[in-house]
Chimera marker file (.cmm) of the C-alpha trace (Angstrom):
<marker_set name="trace">
<marker id="1" x="37.897" y="-181.287" z="-37.635" r="1" g="1" b="0" radius="0.5"/>
<marker id="2" x="41.457" y="-182.359" z="-38.325" r="1" g="1" b="0" radius="0.5"/>
<marker id="3" x="43.950" y="-179.638" z="-39.134" r="1" g="1" b="0" radius="0.5"/>
<marker id="4" x="46.115" y="-179.696" z="-42.258" r="1" g="1" b="0" radius="0.5"/>
<marker id="5" x="49.004" y="-180.984" z="-40.168" r="1" g="1" b="0" radius="0.5"/>
<marker id="6" x="46.885" y="-183.790" z="-38.713" r="1" g="1" b="0" radius="0.5"/>
<marker id="7" x="45.766" y="-184.760" z="-42.221" r="1" g="1" b="0" radius="0.5"/>
<marker id="8" x="49.356" y="-184.777" z="-43.448" r="1" g="1" b="0" radius="0.5"/>
<marker id="9" x="50.423" y="-187.055" z="-40.576" r="1" g="1" b="0" radius="0.5"/>
<marker id="10" x="47.395" y="-189.313" z="-41.089" r="1" g="1" b="0" radius="0.5"/>
<marker id="11" x="48.179" y="-189.612" z="-44.816" r="1" g="1" b="0" radius="0.5"/>
<marker id="12" x="51.739" y="-190.644" z="-44.025" r="1" g="1" b="0" radius="0.5"/>
<marker id="13" x="50.501" y="-193.220" z="-41.518" r="1" g="1" b="0" radius="0.5"/>
<marker id="14" x="48.025" y="-194.690" z="-43.989" r="1" g="1" b="0" radius="0.5"/>
<marker id="15" x="50.745" y="-194.965" z="-46.638" r="1" g="1" b="0" radius="0.5"/>
<marker id="16" x="53.079" y="-196.755" z="-44.203" r="1" g="1" b="0" radius="0.5"/>
<marker id="17" x="50.317" y="-199.246" z="-43.337" r="1" g="1" b="0" radius="0.5"/>
<marker id="18" x="49.428" y="-199.754" z="-47.008" r="1" g="1" b="0" radius="0.5"/>
<marker id="19" x="53.057" y="-200.725" z="-47.663" r="1" g="1" b="0" radius="0.5"/>
<marker id="20" x="53.092" y="-203.084" z="-44.653" r="1" g="1" b="0" radius="0.5"/>
<marker id="21" x="49.833" y="-204.746" z="-45.674" r="1" g="1" b="0" radius="0.5"/>
<marker id="22" x="50.450" y="-204.853" z="-49.429" r="1" g="1" b="0" radius="0.5"/>
<marker id="23" x="49.030" y="-208.032" z="-50.930" r="1" g="1" b="0" radius="0.5"/>
<marker id="24" x="47.189" y="-208.964" z="-47.721" r="1" g="1" b="0" radius="0.5"/>
<marker id="25" x="44.667" y="-206.167" z="-47.214" r="1" g="1" b="0" radius="0.5"/>
<marker id="26" x="43.574" y="-202.981" z="-48.906" r="1" g="1" b="0" radius="0.5"/>
<marker id="27" x="43.253" y="-199.854" z="-46.789" r="1" g="1" b="0" radius="0.5"/>
<marker id="28" x="40.670" y="-197.430" z="-48.099" r="1" g="1" b="0" radius="0.5"/>
<marker id="29" x="40.976" y="-193.931" z="-46.707" r="1" g="1" b="0" radius="0.5"/>
<marker id="30" x="39.361" y="-190.867" z="-48.170" r="1" g="1" b="0" radius="0.5"/>
<marker id="31" x="41.245" y="-187.677" z="-47.427" r="1" g="1" b="0" radius="0.5"/>
<marker id="32" x="38.833" y="-184.939" z="-46.349" r="1" g="1" b="0" radius="0.5"/>
<marker id="33" x="38.437" y="-182.329" z="-49.051" r="1" g="1" b="0" radius="0.5"/>
<marker id="34" x="37.526" y="-179.326" z="-46.938" r="1" g="1" b="0" radius="0.5"/>
<marker id="35" x="41.037" y="-177.887" z="-46.780" r="1" g="1" b="0" radius="0.5"/>
<marker id="36" x="41.668" y="-177.085" z="-50.449" r="1" g="1" b="0" radius="0.5"/>
<marker id="37" x="38.276" y="-175.855" z="-51.706" r="1" g="1" b="0" radius="0.5"/>
<marker id="38" x="38.084" y="-178.509" z="-54.409" r="1" g="1" b="0" radius="0.5"/>
<marker id="39" x="35.269" y="-181.063" z="-54.324" r="1" g="1" b="0" radius="0.5"/>
<marker id="40" x="36.163" y="-184.685" z="-54.981" r="1" g="1" b="0" radius="0.5"/>
<marker id="41" x="34.020" y="-187.006" z="-57.073" r="1" g="1" b="0" radius="0.5"/>
<marker id="42" x="31.927" y="-189.249" z="-54.861" r="1" g="1" b="0" radius="0.5"/>
<marker id="43" x="33.491" y="-192.717" z="-55.097" r="1" g="1" b="0" radius="0.5"/>
<marker id="44" x="34.977" y="-191.808" z="-58.496" r="1" g="1" b="0" radius="0.5"/>
<marker id="45" x="31.577" y="-190.560" z="-59.648" r="1" g="1" b="0" radius="0.5"/>
<marker id="46" x="28.150" y="-191.592" z="-58.331" r="1" g="1" b="0" radius="0.5"/>
<marker id="47" x="27.363" y="-195.075" z="-59.623" r="1" g="1" b="0" radius="0.5"/>
<marker id="48" x="30.332" y="-194.954" z="-61.996" r="1" g="1" b="0" radius="0.5"/>
<marker id="49" x="32.959" y="-197.364" z="-60.656" r="1" g="1" b="0" radius="0.5"/>
<marker id="50" x="31.824" y="-199.067" z="-57.450" r="1" g="1" b="0" radius="0.5"/>
<marker id="51" x="28.914" y="-200.169" z="-55.322" r="1" g="1" b="0" radius="0.5"/>
<marker id="52" x="28.274" y="-201.373" z="-51.792" r="1" g="1" b="0" radius="0.5"/>
<marker id="53" x="26.102" y="-204.343" z="-50.877" r="1" g="1" b="0" radius="0.5"/>
<marker id="54" x="25.054" y="-204.247" z="-47.230" r="1" g="1" b="0" radius="0.5"/>
<marker id="55" x="24.550" y="-207.431" z="-45.171" r="1" g="1" b="0" radius="0.5"/>
<marker id="56" x="20.786" y="-207.294" z="-45.770" r="1" g="1" b="0" radius="0.5"/>
<marker id="57" x="21.278" y="-207.089" z="-49.570" r="1" g="1" b="0" radius="0.5"/>
<marker id="58" x="20.666" y="-203.366" z="-49.987" r="1" g="1" b="0" radius="0.5"/>
<marker id="59" x="22.786" y="-202.018" z="-52.840" r="1" g="1" b="0" radius="0.5"/>
<marker id="60" x="24.221" y="-198.502" z="-52.533" r="1" g="1" b="0" radius="0.5"/>
<marker id="61" x="26.260" y="-196.311" z="-54.908" r="1" g="1" b="0" radius="0.5"/>
<marker id="62" x="28.578" y="-195.509" z="-51.982" r="1" g="1" b="0" radius="0.5"/>
<marker id="63" x="28.886" y="-196.729" z="-48.380" r="1" g="1" b="0" radius="0.5"/>
<marker id="64" x="27.303" y="-193.562" z="-46.943" r="1" g="1" b="0" radius="0.5"/>
<marker id="65" x="24.394" y="-193.326" z="-49.401" r="1" g="1" b="0" radius="0.5"/>
<marker id="66" x="22.020" y="-194.919" z="-46.885" r="1" g="1" b="0" radius="0.5"/>
<marker id="67" x="21.973" y="-191.516" z="-45.149" r="1" g="1" b="0" radius="0.5"/>
<marker id="68" x="20.088" y="-189.974" z="-48.081" r="1" g="1" b="0" radius="0.5"/>
<marker id="69" x="16.338" y="-190.090" z="-47.347" r="1" g="1" b="0" radius="0.5"/>
<marker id="70" x="15.351" y="-189.684" z="-51.005" r="1" g="1" b="0" radius="0.5"/>
<marker id="71" x="17.416" y="-192.601" z="-52.322" r="1" g="1" b="0" radius="0.5"/>
<marker id="72" x="15.136" y="-195.693" z="-52.121" r="1" g="1" b="0" radius="0.5"/>
<marker id="73" x="17.990" y="-198.177" z="-52.605" r="1" g="1" b="0" radius="0.5"/>
<marker id="74" x="17.260" y="-201.502" z="-54.310" r="1" g="1" b="0" radius="0.5"/>
<marker id="75" x="17.977" y="-204.944" z="-52.877" r="1" g="1" b="0" radius="0.5"/>
<marker id="76" x="19.685" y="-207.904" z="-54.569" r="1" g="1" b="0" radius="0.5"/>
<marker id="77" x="16.890" y="-210.148" z="-53.285" r="1" g="1" b="0" radius="0.5"/>
<marker id="78" x="14.465" y="-208.233" z="-55.520" r="1" g="1" b="0" radius="0.5"/>
<marker id="79" x="16.509" y="-207.474" z="-58.644" r="1" g="1" b="0" radius="0.5"/>
<marker id="80" x="19.679" y="-208.766" z="-60.332" r="1" g="1" b="0" radius="0.5"/>
<marker id="81" x="22.795" y="-206.727" z="-59.634" r="1" g="1" b="0" radius="0.5"/>
<marker id="82" x="23.186" y="-205.856" z="-63.334" r="1" g="1" b="0" radius="0.5"/>
<marker id="83" x="19.666" y="-204.360" z="-63.395" r="1" g="1" b="0" radius="0.5"/>
<marker id="84" x="20.379" y="-202.412" z="-60.223" r="1" g="1" b="0" radius="0.5"/>
<marker id="85" x="23.598" y="-200.974" z="-61.688" r="1" g="1" b="0" radius="0.5"/>
<marker id="86" x="22.066" y="-200.059" z="-65.037" r="1" g="1" b="0" radius="0.5"/>
<marker id="87" x="18.436" y="-199.161" z="-64.304" r="1" g="1" b="0" radius="0.5"/>
<marker id="88" x="17.722" y="-198.404" z="-60.642" r="1" g="1" b="0" radius="0.5"/>
<marker id="89" x="16.853" y="-194.856" z="-59.727" r="1" g="1" b="0" radius="0.5"/>
<marker id="90" x="19.267" y="-195.049" z="-56.786" r="1" g="1" b="0" radius="0.5"/>
<marker id="91" x="22.205" y="-195.493" z="-59.159" r="1" g="1" b="0" radius="0.5"/>
<marker id="92" x="20.961" y="-193.131" z="-61.857" r="1" g="1" b="0" radius="0.5"/>
<marker id="93" x="19.717" y="-190.296" z="-59.641" r="1" g="1" b="0" radius="0.5"/>
<marker id="94" x="23.100" y="-188.500" z="-59.491" r="1" g="1" b="0" radius="0.5"/>
<marker id="95" x="24.988" y="-190.168" z="-62.325" r="1" g="1" b="0" radius="0.5"/>
<marker id="96" x="26.665" y="-187.841" z="-64.774" r="1" g="1" b="0" radius="0.5"/>
<marker id="97" x="25.873" y="-184.128" z="-64.784" r="1" g="1" b="0" radius="0.5"/>
<marker id="98" x="22.258" y="-183.737" z="-65.990" r="1" g="1" b="0" radius="0.5"/>
<marker id="99" x="20.896" y="-183.595" z="-62.411" r="1" g="1" b="0" radius="0.5"/>
<marker id="100" x="23.086" y="-180.609" z="-61.474" r="1" g="1" b="0" radius="0.5"/>
<marker id="101" x="21.892" y="-177.100" z="-60.677" r="1" g="1" b="0" radius="0.5"/>
<marker id="102" x="23.894" y="-173.892" z="-60.948" r="1" g="1" b="0" radius="0.5"/>
<marker id="103" x="26.678" y="-173.116" z="-60.170" r="1" g="1" b="0" radius="0.5"/>
<marker id="104" x="27.711" y="-176.731" z="-60.808" r="1" g="1" b="0" radius="0.5"/>
<marker id="105" x="25.915" y="-177.095" z="-64.150" r="1" g="1" b="0" radius="0.5"/>
<marker id="106" x="28.203" y="-174.510" z="-65.809" r="1" g="1" b="0" radius="0.5"/>
<marker id="107" x="31.352" y="-175.259" z="-63.791" r="1" g="1" b="0" radius="0.5"/>
<marker id="108" x="34.344" y="-176.367" z="-65.879" r="1" g="1" b="0" radius="0.5"/>
<marker id="109" x="35.120" y="-179.067" z="-63.244" r="1" g="1" b="0" radius="0.5"/>
<marker id="110" x="31.662" y="-180.693" z="-63.397" r="1" g="1" b="0" radius="0.5"/>
<marker id="111" x="32.927" y="-183.586" z="-65.547" r="1" g="1" b="0" radius="0.5"/>
<marker id="112" x="35.797" y="-184.191" z="-63.107" r="1" g="1" b="0" radius="0.5"/>
<marker id="113" x="34.121" y="-183.948" z="-59.709" r="1" g="1" b="0" radius="0.5"/>
<marker id="114" x="30.470" y="-184.552" z="-60.692" r="1" g="1" b="0" radius="0.5"/>
<marker id="115" x="29.339" y="-182.027" z="-58.091" r="1" g="1" b="0" radius="0.5"/>
<marker id="116" x="31.256" y="-183.620" z="-55.246" r="1" g="1" b="0" radius="0.5"/>
<marker id="117" x="29.836" y="-185.852" z="-52.562" r="1" g="1" b="0" radius="0.5"/>
<marker id="118" x="26.047" y="-186.126" z="-52.404" r="1" g="1" b="0" radius="0.5"/>
<marker id="119" x="26.111" y="-187.375" z="-48.819" r="1" g="1" b="0" radius="0.5"/>
<marker id="120" x="28.335" y="-184.511" z="-47.689" r="1" g="1" b="0" radius="0.5"/>
<marker id="121" x="26.090" y="-182.013" z="-49.474" r="1" g="1" b="0" radius="0.5"/>
<marker id="122" x="23.071" y="-183.514" z="-47.714" r="1" g="1" b="0" radius="0.5"/>
<marker id="123" x="24.775" y="-183.659" z="-44.307" r="1" g="1" b="0" radius="0.5"/>
<marker id="124" x="25.817" y="-180.009" z="-44.457" r="1" g="1" b="0" radius="0.5"/>
<marker id="125" x="22.906" y="-178.395" z="-46.313" r="1" g="1" b="0" radius="0.5"/>
<marker id="126" x="19.981" y="-180.780" z="-45.969" r="1" g="1" b="0" radius="0.5"/>
<marker id="127" x="19.760" y="-181.213" z="-49.763" r="1" g="1" b="0" radius="0.5"/>
<marker id="128" x="21.666" y="-183.866" z="-51.710" r="1" g="1" b="0" radius="0.5"/>
<marker id="129" x="21.191" y="-181.856" z="-54.919" r="1" g="1" b="0" radius="0.5"/>
<marker id="130" x="23.171" y="-178.851" z="-53.673" r="1" g="1" b="0" radius="0.5"/>
<marker id="131" x="26.751" y="-178.316" z="-54.720" r="1" g="1" b="0" radius="0.5"/>
<marker id="132" x="29.103" y="-180.013" z="-52.269" r="1" g="1" b="0" radius="0.5"/>
<marker id="133" x="30.039" y="-177.295" z="-49.743" r="1" g="1" b="0" radius="0.5"/>
<marker id="134" x="33.659" y="-178.487" z="-49.852" r="1" g="1" b="0" radius="0.5"/>
<marker id="135" x="33.886" y="-176.765" z="-53.234" r="1" g="1" b="0" radius="0.5"/>
<marker id="136" x="35.100" y="-173.185" z="-53.023" r="1" g="1" b="0" radius="0.5"/>
<marker id="137" x="32.531" y="-172.234" z="-55.687" r="1" g="1" b="0" radius="0.5"/>
<marker id="138" x="29.584" y="-173.593" z="-53.704" r="1" g="1" b="0" radius="0.5"/>
<marker id="139" x="27.145" y="-171.002" z="-52.332" r="1" g="1" b="0" radius="0.5"/>
<marker id="140" x="27.350" y="-173.045" z="-49.109" r="1" g="1" b="0" radius="0.5"/>
<marker id="141" x="31.163" y="-173.082" z="-48.860" r="1" g="1" b="0" radius="0.5"/>
<marker id="142" x="30.970" y="-170.786" z="-45.839" r="1" g="1" b="0" radius="0.5"/>
<marker id="143" x="29.668" y="-173.781" z="-43.837" r="1" g="1" b="0" radius="0.5"/>
<marker id="144" x="32.977" y="-175.546" z="-44.408" r="1" g="1" b="0" radius="0.5"/>
<marker id="145" x="35.033" y="-172.387" z="-43.824" r="1" g="1" b="0" radius="0.5"/>
<marker id="146" x="33.310" y="-171.830" z="-40.471" r="1" g="1" b="0" radius="0.5"/>
<marker id="147" x="33.902" y="-175.429" z="-39.401" r="1" g="1" b="0" radius="0.5"/>
<marker id="148" x="37.580" y="-175.235" z="-40.378" r="1" g="1" b="0" radius="0.5"/>
<marker id="149" x="37.962" y="-171.905" z="-38.557" r="1" g="1" b="0" radius="0.5"/>
<marker id="150" x="36.396" y="-173.435" z="-35.442" r="1" g="1" b="0" radius="0.5"/>
<marker id="151" x="38.960" y="-176.279" z="-35.464" r="1" g="1" b="0" radius="0.5"/>
<marker id="152" x="41.083" y="-175.949" z="-32.384" r="1" g="1" b="0" radius="0.5"/>
<marker id="153" x="39.144" y="-172.928" z="-31.136" r="1" g="1" b="0" radius="0.5"/>
<marker id="154" x="37.410" y="-174.831" z="-28.356" r="1" g="1" b="0" radius="0.5"/>
<marker id="155" x="34.076" y="-174.327" z="-30.099" r="1" g="1" b="0" radius="0.5"/>
<marker id="156" x="32.706" y="-177.521" z="-28.627" r="1" g="1" b="0" radius="0.5"/>
<marker id="157" x="32.244" y="-179.230" z="-31.979" r="1" g="1" b="0" radius="0.5"/>
<marker id="158" x="31.437" y="-182.910" z="-31.432" r="1" g="1" b="0" radius="0.5"/>
<marker id="159" x="32.174" y="-185.381" z="-34.181" r="1" g="1" b="0" radius="0.5"/>
<marker id="160" x="29.777" y="-187.944" z="-32.781" r="1" g="1" b="0" radius="0.5"/>
<marker id="161" x="27.753" y="-188.081" z="-29.586" r="1" g="1" b="0" radius="0.5"/>
<marker id="162" x="27.125" y="-191.523" z="-28.122" r="1" g="1" b="0" radius="0.5"/>
<marker id="163" x="24.177" y="-192.713" z="-26.050" r="1" g="1" b="0" radius="0.5"/>
<marker id="164" x="26.186" y="-192.246" z="-22.837" r="1" g="1" b="0" radius="0.5"/>
<marker id="165" x="26.708" y="-188.565" z="-23.866" r="1" g="1" b="0" radius="0.5"/>
<marker id="166" x="30.450" y="-189.017" z="-24.392" r="1" g="1" b="0" radius="0.5"/>
<marker id="167" x="32.302" y="-188.232" z="-27.580" r="1" g="1" b="0" radius="0.5"/>
<marker id="168" x="35.097" y="-190.287" z="-29.057" r="1" g="1" b="0" radius="0.5"/>
<link id1="1" id2="2" r="1" g="1" b="0" radius="0.2"/>
<link id1="2" id2="3" r="1" g="1" b="0" radius="0.2"/>
<link id1="3" id2="4" r="1" g="1" b="0" radius="0.2"/>
<link id1="4" id2="5" r="1" g="1" b="0" radius="0.2"/>
<link id1="5" id2="6" r="1" g="1" b="0" radius="0.2"/>
<link id1="6" id2="7" r="1" g="1" b="0" radius="0.2"/>
<link id1="7" id2="8" r="1" g="1" b="0" radius="0.2"/>
<link id1="8" id2="9" r="1" g="1" b="0" radius="0.2"/>
<link id1="9" id2="10" r="1" g="1" b="0" radius="0.2"/>
<link id1="10" id2="11" r="1" g="1" b="0" radius="0.2"/>
<link id1="11" id2="12" r="1" g="1" b="0" radius="0.2"/>
<link id1="12" id2="13" r="1" g="1" b="0" radius="0.2"/>
<link id1="13" id2="14" r="1" g="1" b="0" radius="0.2"/>
<link id1="14" id2="15" r="1" g="1" b="0" radius="0.2"/>
<link id1="15" id2="16" r="1" g="1" b="0" radius="0.2"/>
<link id1="16" id2="17" r="1" g="1" b="0" radius="0.2"/>
<link id1="17" id2="18" r="1" g="1" b="0" radius="0.2"/>
<link id1="18" id2="19" r="1" g="1" b="0" radius="0.2"/>
<link id1="19" id2="20" r="1" g="1" b="0" radius="0.2"/>
<link id1="20" id2="21" r="1" g="1" b="0" radius="0.2"/>
<link id1="21" id2="22" r="1" g="1" b="0" radius="0.2"/>
<link id1="22" id2="23" r="1" g="1" b="0" radius="0.2"/>
<link id1="23" id2="24" r="1" g="1" b="0" radius="0.2"/>
<link id1="24" id2="25" r="1" g="1" b="0" radius="0.2"/>
<link id1="25" id2="26" r="1" g="1" b="0" radius="0.2"/>
<link id1="26" id2="27" r="1" g="1" b="0" radius="0.2"/>
<link id1="27" id2="28" r="1" g="1" b="0" radius="0.2"/>
<link id1="28" id2="29" r="1" g="1" b="0" radius="0.2"/>
<link id1="29" id2="30" r="1" g="1" b="0" radius="0.2"/>
<link id1="30" id2="31" r="1" g="1" b="0" radius="0.2"/>
<link id1="31" id2="32" r="1" g="1" b="0" radius="0.2"/>
<link id1="32" id2="33" r="1" g="1" b="0" radius="0.2"/>
<link id1="33" id2="34" r="1" g="1" b="0" radius="0.2"/>
<link id1="34" id2="35" r="1" g="1" b="0" radius="0.2"/>
<link id1="35" id2="36" r="1" g="1" b="0" radius="0.2"/>
<link id1="36" id2="37" r="1" g="1" b="0" radius="0.2"/>
<link id1="37" id2="38" r="1" g="1" b="0" radius="0.2"/>
<link id1="38" id2="39" r="1" g="1" b="0" radius="0.2"/>
<link id1="39" id2="40" r="1" g="1" b="0" radius="0.2"/>
<link id1="40" id2="41" r="1" g="1" b="0" radius="0.2"/>
<link id1="41" id2="42" r="1" g="1" b="0" radius="0.2"/>
<link id1="42" id2="43" r="1" g="1" b="0" radius="0.2"/>
<link id1="43" id2="44" r="1" g="1" b="0" radius="0.2"/>
<link id1="44" id2="45" r="1" g="1" b="0" radius="0.2"/>
<link id1="45" id2="46" r="1" g="1" b="0" radius="0.2"/>
<link id1="46" id2="47" r="1" g="1" b="0" radius="0.2"/>
<link id1="47" id2="48" r="1" g="1" b="0" radius="0.2"/>
<link id1="48" id2="49" r="1" g="1" b="0" radius="0.2"/>
<link id1="49" id2="50" r="1" g="1" b="0" radius="0.2"/>
<link id1="50" id2="51" r="1" g="1" b="0" radius="0.2"/>
<link id1="51" id2="52" r="1" g="1" b="0" radius="0.2"/>
<link id1="52" id2="53" r="1" g="1" b="0" radius="0.2"/>
<link id1="53" id2="54" r="1" g="1" b="0" radius="0.2"/>
<link id1="54" id2="55" r="1" g="1" b="0" radius="0.2"/>
<link id1="55" id2="56" r="1" g="1" b="0" radius="0.2"/>
<link id1="56" id2="57" r="1" g="1" b="0" radius="0.2"/>
<link id1="57" id2="58" r="1" g="1" b="0" radius="0.2"/>
<link id1="58" id2="59" r="1" g="1" b="0" radius="0.2"/>
<link id1="59" id2="60" r="1" g="1" b="0" radius="0.2"/>
<link id1="60" id2="61" r="1" g="1" b="0" radius="0.2"/>
<link id1="61" id2="62" r="1" g="1" b="0" radius="0.2"/>
<link id1="62" id2="63" r="1" g="1" b="0" radius="0.2"/>
<link id1="63" id2="64" r="1" g="1" b="0" radius="0.2"/>
<link id1="64" id2="65" r="1" g="1" b="0" radius="0.2"/>
<link id1="65" id2="66" r="1" g="1" b="0" radius="0.2"/>
<link id1="66" id2="67" r="1" g="1" b="0" radius="0.2"/>
<link id1="67" id2="68" r="1" g="1" b="0" radius="0.2"/>
<link id1="68" id2="69" r="1" g="1" b="0" radius="0.2"/>
<link id1="69" id2="70" r="1" g="1" b="0" radius="0.2"/>
<link id1="70" id2="71" r="1" g="1" b="0" radius="0.2"/>
<link id1="71" id2="72" r="1" g="1" b="0" radius="0.2"/>
<link id1="72" id2="73" r="1" g="1" b="0" radius="0.2"/>
<link id1="73" id2="74" r="1" g="1" b="0" radius="0.2"/>
<link id1="74" id2="75" r="1" g="1" b="0" radius="0.2"/>
<link id1="75" id2="76" r="1" g="1" b="0" radius="0.2"/>
<link id1="76" id2="77" r="1" g="1" b="0" radius="0.2"/>
<link id1="77" id2="78" r="1" g="1" b="0" radius="0.2"/>
<link id1="78" id2="79" r="1" g="1" b="0" radius="0.2"/>
<link id1="79" id2="80" r="1" g="1" b="0" radius="0.2"/>
<link id1="80" id2="81" r="1" g="1" b="0" radius="0.2"/>
<link id1="81" id2="82" r="1" g="1" b="0" radius="0.2"/>
<link id1="82" id2="83" r="1" g="1" b="0" radius="0.2"/>
<link id1="83" id2="84" r="1" g="1" b="0" radius="0.2"/>
<link id1="84" id2="85" r="1" g="1" b="0" radius="0.2"/>
<link id1="85" id2="86" r="1" g="1" b="0" radius="0.2"/>
<link id1="86" id2="87" r="1" g="1" b="0" radius="0.2"/>
<link id1="87" id2="88" r="1" g="1" b="0" radius="0.2"/>
<link id1="88" id2="89" r="1" g="1" b="0" radius="0.2"/>
<link id1="89" id2="90" r="1" g="1" b="0" radius="0.2"/>
<link id1="90" id2="91" r="1" g="1" b="0" radius="0.2"/>
<link id1="91" id2="92" r="1" g="1" b="0" radius="0.2"/>
<link id1="92" id2="93" r="1" g="1" b="0" radius="0.2"/>
<link id1="93" id2="94" r="1" g="1" b="0" radius="0.2"/>
<link id1="94" id2="95" r="1" g="1" b="0" radius="0.2"/>
<link id1="95" id2="96" r="1" g="1" b="0" radius="0.2"/>
<link id1="96" id2="97" r="1" g="1" b="0" radius="0.2"/>
<link id1="97" id2="98" r="1" g="1" b="0" radius="0.2"/>
<link id1="98" id2="99" r="1" g="1" b="0" radius="0.2"/>
<link id1="99" id2="100" r="1" g="1" b="0" radius="0.2"/>
<link id1="100" id2="101" r="1" g="1" b="0" radius="0.2"/>
<link id1="101" id2="102" r="1" g="1" b="0" radius="0.2"/>
<link id1="102" id2="103" r="1" g="1" b="0" radius="0.2"/>
<link id1="103" id2="104" r="1" g="1" b="0" radius="0.2"/>
<link id1="104" id2="105" r="1" g="1" b="0" radius="0.2"/>
<link id1="105" id2="106" r="1" g="1" b="0" radius="0.2"/>
<link id1="106" id2="107" r="1" g="1" b="0" radius="0.2"/>
<link id1="107" id2="108" r="1" g="1" b="0" radius="0.2"/>
<link id1="108" id2="109" r="1" g="1" b="0" radius="0.2"/>
<link id1="109" id2="110" r="1" g="1" b="0" radius="0.2"/>
<link id1="110" id2="111" r="1" g="1" b="0" radius="0.2"/>
<link id1="111" id2="112" r="1" g="1" b="0" radius="0.2"/>
<link id1="112" id2="113" r="1" g="1" b="0" radius="0.2"/>
<link id1="113" id2="114" r="1" g="1" b="0" radius="0.2"/>
<link id1="114" id2="115" r="1" g="1" b="0" radius="0.2"/>
<link id1="115" id2="116" r="1" g="1" b="0" radius="0.2"/>
<link id1="116" id2="117" r="1" g="1" b="0" radius="0.2"/>
<link id1="117" id2="118" r="1" g="1" b="0" radius="0.2"/>
<link id1="118" id2="119" r="1" g="1" b="0" radius="0.2"/>
<link id1="119" id2="120" r="1" g="1" b="0" radius="0.2"/>
<link id1="120" id2="121" r="1" g="1" b="0" radius="0.2"/>
<link id1="121" id2="122" r="1" g="1" b="0" radius="0.2"/>
<link id1="122" id2="123" r="1" g="1" b="0" radius="0.2"/>
<link id1="123" id2="124" r="1" g="1" b="0" radius="0.2"/>
<link id1="124" id2="125" r="1" g="1" b="0" radius="0.2"/>
<link id1="125" id2="126" r="1" g="1" b="0" radius="0.2"/>
<link id1="126" id2="127" r="1" g="1" b="0" radius="0.2"/>
<link id1="127" id2="128" r="1" g="1" b="0" radius="0.2"/>
<link id1="128" id2="129" r="1" g="1" b="0" radius="0.2"/>
<link id1="129" id2="130" r="1" g="1" b="0" radius="0.2"/>
<link id1="130" id2="131" r="1" g="1" b="0" radius="0.2"/>
<link id1="131" id2="132" r="1" g="1" b="0" radius="0.2"/>
<link id1="132" id2="133" r="1" g="1" b="0" radius="0.2"/>
<link id1="133" id2="134" r="1" g="1" b="0" radius="0.2"/>
<link id1="134" id2="135" r="1" g="1" b="0" radius="0.2"/>
<link id1="135" id2="136" r="1" g="1" b="0" radius="0.2"/>
<link id1="136" id2="137" r="1" g="1" b="0" radius="0.2"/>
<link id1="137" id2="138" r="1" g="1" b="0" radius="0.2"/>
<link id1="138" id2="139" r="1" g="1" b="0" radius="0.2"/>
<link id1="139" id2="140" r="1" g="1" b="0" radius="0.2"/>
<link id1="140" id2="141" r="1" g="1" b="0" radius="0.2"/>
<link id1="141" id2="142" r="1" g="1" b="0" radius="0.2"/>
<link id1="142" id2="143" r="1" g="1" b="0" radius="0.2"/>
<link id1="143" id2="144" r="1" g="1" b="0" radius="0.2"/>
<link id1="144" id2="145" r="1" g="1" b="0" radius="0.2"/>
<link id1="145" id2="146" r="1" g="1" b="0" radius="0.2"/>
<link id1="146" id2="147" r="1" g="1" b="0" radius="0.2"/>
<link id1="147" id2="148" r="1" g="1" b="0" radius="0.2"/>
<link id1="148" id2="149" r="1" g="1" b="0" radius="0.2"/>
<link id1="149" id2="150" r="1" g="1" b="0" radius="0.2"/>
<link id1="150" id2="151" r="1" g="1" b="0" radius="0.2"/>
<link id1="151" id2="152" r="1" g="1" b="0" radius="0.2"/>
<link id1="152" id2="153" r="1" g="1" b="0" radius="0.2"/>
<link id1="153" id2="154" r="1" g="1" b="0" radius="0.2"/>
<link id1="154" id2="155" r="1" g="1" b="0" radius="0.2"/>
<link id1="155" id2="156" r="1" g="1" b="0" radius="0.2"/>
<link id1="156" id2="157" r="1" g="1" b="0" radius="0.2"/>
<link id1="157" id2="158" r="1" g="1" b="0" radius="0.2"/>
<link id1="158" id2="159" r="1" g="1" b="0" radius="0.2"/>
<link id1="159" id2="160" r="1" g="1" b="0" radius="0.2"/>
<link id1="160" id2="161" r="1" g="1" b="0" radius="0.2"/>
<link id1="161" id2="162" r="1" g="1" b="0" radius="0.2"/>
<link id1="162" id2="163" r="1" g="1" b="0" radius="0.2"/>
<link id1="163" id2="164" r="1" g="1" b="0" radius="0.2"/>
<link id1="164" id2="165" r="1" g="1" b="0" radius="0.2"/>
<link id1="165" id2="166" r="1" g="1" b="0" radius="0.2"/>
<link id1="166" id2="167" r="1" g="1" b="0" radius="0.2"/>
<link id1="167" id2="168" r="1" g="1" b="0" radius="0.2"/>
</marker_set>
């Protein structure tokens, strides 16, 4: 996992490239939220401000939502985009705060971060309904603390393993 210093340098690099490419391309970069203990709202809030349409027509509330096994995303070949946005279970499943469990349900930040990232919660805990472990108030925050502590310790953490058994 990147250290705070690596994130700082990466942020500066992204900003320089955004200035260079202004008006020609938009760089989207999400700063990891594991260093400050504050969860970020998934894509500005699940199904609140954006969507992703994949090449096969699948419509997702965020680019990583396809990783959630319980999502059942709709397809634009089957339903109009307006219906998908307003009525599909994929877009309504984690919208707002009604779906939340404690400690998120009573957290004063719930209307700001909406429980954090559903995909990150699923990736780290196996349950998309759990509080995002990036949040310092999450009962699973120790997962993030352990990963951050292992950074640079030679723990053998692999970001991604490829078919040829190399990491990149």
